[in-house]
N, C-alpha and C positions, 0 to 999 in steps of 0.2 A: 378417827379420822381416815376417809377413804382417800388411797393415793391413785391420782389420774396420771396416766403418761401422756406426753404431748411430743409431736415432732417438731424440731426447729431445724432451720438452715443456717449454718454459719460457714464463713470462708475457711478455706484451708489453713490459713494463718492463723486465724482465731481457735481453729480446733487444735492445732499444734501447740499453741500457748496454753490452752486449757488443760491440754494433756499432760504438760510440763508441771503445771501448777497442782493438778489433782492428787498426785502421788498415789497413796492407797484409797482415796475417798471416791465417791461416785461423781459424775459430772454435776448432778442437781446438787450435792452437798458443796462443790466447790464454787458454783455460781451462786449459790444462796449465801455462802460466806461472803463473796464478793460484793454482792448486793447490800447485805446488812453493814459492812465495814466501810461502805462508801458514804461519805458526809456530803453536804452541800456543796463544799469546793474540792472535793476529792479525799483521797484516803491518805492521811499524813503518815501512817505507819509504813506505806511503801517508800516513802522519802526519808525516813530516819536511818536507813542504811547509808545514806549519802551524807549525814551529818558529820562534820568535821573533815570533809574532802577538799575543801578550799582553805587557802589561808586567808587571812583577813584582806590583804592586798587585792587578791584574785576575785575573793567575794565582792568586794566594793567595786572593782572594776566591771564584774559581770552584771551586779545590780543596776550601775548606771546604764549600761548598754540595754539591758531588759527595759528600764523605764523610758529610755529614748525610743526604743521601739514602740512601745505602747503609745507614747505621745504622738508618734508619726501615724501609726495605725489609726488612732482616734480621730486626728485632724484629716486622714484622707478618707475615712467613712463619710464626712459631711461635706467634701468638696463636690460641688455641682459642675457637671460638665457641658 
C-alpha cells in the first residue's frame, strides 16, 4: 500500500488535544484510532472512566434533569413563531 500524505488544518485547541492523546504515536495513528473507536452514538470507552462517579440519588436527579431538558428542547424545535 502506498502511503500518501495530506495536509489538514485544525484549530489550535484540536491540535493541543491531539498532541496530548498521541503520546508516542503519530498523529495519523491517533486519528485513525479515534475514527475506528467511534460508534454511531459515540465511544462508550471514554465514558467508562466516569462509571461509579455518582451515587444513585445524584444519578437519578441528573437523569431527570437531562430528560426534562430533552423534552423542552424537543418542544421548542417545533414551535412556530
